[in-house]
C-alpha positions in Angstrom: -7.6 -2.7 -27.9 -9.2 -5.2 -30.3 -7.7 -8.1 -28.4 -8.6 -6.4 -25.1 -4.9 -6.5 -24.0 -5.0 -3.3 -21.9 -1.6 -4.0 -20.3 0.0 -3.9 -23.8 -2.0 -0.8 -24.7 -0.6 0.9 -21.6 3.0 -0.3 -22.5 2.7 1.1 -26.0 1.4 4.4 -24.7 4.2 4.6 -22.2 6.8 4.0 -24.8 5.5 6.5 -27.3 4.9 9.1 -24.6 8.4 8.7 -23.1 10.6 11.8 -23.3 13.2 10.4 -25.7 10.4 9.6 -28.2 8.0 12.4 -27.6 10.7 15.0 -28.1 11.4 13.9 -31.7 9.3 16.8 -33.2 10.7 16.4 -36.7 10.0 12.7 -36.7 6.5 13.2 -35.4 5.9 15.6 -38.3 6.3 12.8 -40.9 3.9 10.4 -39.1 0.7 9.8 -40.9 -2.2 11.9 -39.6 -4.4 8.9 -39.0 -1.7 7.3 -36.9 -1.4 10.5 -34.8 -5.1 10.4 -34.2 -4.9 6.8 -33.2 -2.0 7.6 -30.8 -4.0 10.5 -29.2 -6.9 8.1 -28.7 -4.6 5.6 -27.2 -2.9 8.2 -25.0 -6.3 9.3 -23.6 -7.8 5.8 -23.4 -7.4 5.3 -19.6 -8.5 8.8 -18.7 -12.3 8.2 -19.4 -14.6 6.4 -17.0 -16.2 4.5 -19.8 -12.9 3.1 -21.0 -11.8 2.3 -17.5 -15.0 0.3 -17.0 -14.5 -1.5 -20.3 -11.1 -2.7 -19.1 -12.7 -4.5 -16.1 -15.6 -6.0 -17.9 -15.4 -9.6 -19.1 -12.2 -10.6 -17.2 -11.9 -13.9 -19.0 -11.6 -12.0 -22.3 -9.3 -9.3 -21.1 -5.6 -8.8 -20.1 -5.8 -5.9 -17.6 -3.4 -3.1 -17.0 -1.9 -4.2 -13.7 -0.9 -0.6 -12.9 -4.6 0.2 -12.0 -4.4 -2.4 -9.2 -1.0 -1.2 -8.0 -2.2 2.4 -7.9 -5.2 1.4 -5.8 -3.1 -0.6 -3.4 -0.6 2.3 -3.2 -3.3 4.6 -2.1 -3.9 2.6 1.1 -1.9 4.0 4.0 -0.2 1.4 6.2 -0.9 3.5 9.2 -4.7 3.2 8.6 -4.7 -0.6 8.9 -4.8 -0.3 12.7 -7.0 1.9 14.7 -7.5 2.9 18.3 -10.7 1.7 20.1 -12.4 3.8 22.6 -10.9 1.6 25.3 -7.4 2.7 24.1 -6.6 -0.8 22.6 -5.2 -1.2 19.1 -7.4 -3.1 16.6 -7.4 -3.9 12.9 -9.4 -1.6 10.7 -11.5 -4.2 9.0 -13.0 -1.8 6.5 -9.5 -1.0 5.1 -8.6 -4.7 5.2 -11.7 -5.6 3.2 -10.9 -2.9 0.7 -7.4 -4.2 0.2 -8.6 -7.7 -0.1 -11.2 -6.7 -2.7 -8.4 -5.2 -4.8 -6.4 -8.4 -4.5 -9.4 -10.4 -5.3 -9.8 -8.6 -8.6 -6.2 -9.3 -9.5 -6.9 -13.0 -9.2 -10.0 -13.0 -11.4 -9.6 -15.4 -14.4 -8.1 -12.7 -16.6 -7.5 -13.6 -20.2 -8.5 -17.3 -20.1 -10.8 -17.0 -23.1 -8.5 -14.8 -25.3 -7.4 -16.1 -28.6 -5.5 -14.2 -31.3 -3.2 -14.9 -34.2 0.4 -13.8 -34.1 1.5 -11.6 -37.0 4.5 -13.6 -38.2 6.1 -10.6 -39.9 6.0 -8.6 -36.7 7.2 -11.6 -34.7 10.1 -12.1 -37.1 11.1 -8.4 -36.7 10.9 -8.6 -32.9 13.3 -11.6 -33.0 15.9 -9.5 -34.8 15.9 -6.8 -32.1 19.3 -6.8 -30.4 18.3 -5.1 -27.1 21.2 -2.6 -27.1 19.4 0.1 -25.1 19.6 -0.9 -21.4 18.5 2.2 -19.6 16.7 5.5 -20.1 19.9 7.5 -20.5 20.9 5.3 -23.5 17.4 5.8 -24.9 17.8 9.6 -24.7 21.3 9.4 -26.2 19.8 7.5 -29.2 17.1 10.1 -29.4 19.7 13.0 -29.4 21.5 11.3 -32.3 18.2 11.5 -34.3 17.5 15.1 -33.4 19.8 17.4 -31.6 18.9 19.0 -28.3 16.9 22.2 -28.7 17.7 25.1 -26.5 14.3 24.9 -24.8 15.0 21.2 -23.8 18.4 21.7 -22.2 17.3 21.8 -18.5 14.6 19.1 -18.9 17.0 16.7 -20.7 19.8 17.4 -18.2 17.4 16.6 -15.4 16.4 13.4 -17.2 20.0 12.3 -17.6 21.0 13.2 -14.0 18.0 12.7 -11.8 18.3 13.7 -8.1 16.6 10.8 -6.4 
C-alpha cells in the first residue's frame, strides 16, 4: 500500500485468502496479532469506497488492480451494444460504447510512471530460491493437507475444491 501497488496488494490478499491457506487454523493461531490485524485491513481494503477512490487517484504514482477494469467490462452485456430504432433498423448503442471506451481509456492512463522504490535484497534473494513446485490449486491443497489434516467439517468443501464440476 505504501508503494501504491494495488495489483500486488490484491495478489497478496488473494493468496492469503485462498482455501488452502485460510483453512490452516492451527497455523493462523501462531501468527502475530498485529500481522492478523494488518491482514484483515488488507482483506477489506477494496471494499470501501474511500479506498477504491484512492486506488484511482494519481495514476502516475499508482499500479492499479486490473481486476477492477475487467469487472467493469464484464458487466457490459454484448447484446446491449446494438439497439433497435423506432424505424426497426439496428443501430449501435453509443451510450454503452462510450462507457466501454471510458473504461478502456482508464486502463491506458500513465499508471506507475512516477513510482520509485527500493528492492529488499533479502526478500529478492529468498524469491530466487523458490522452486515453483506447486503448479495448480490441487497441489496447493495437497501441501496444505500435509500441514494440517482435513477436519470433518471440511470434507465436502475440500472434495468440491479438488474435483470441481465445471
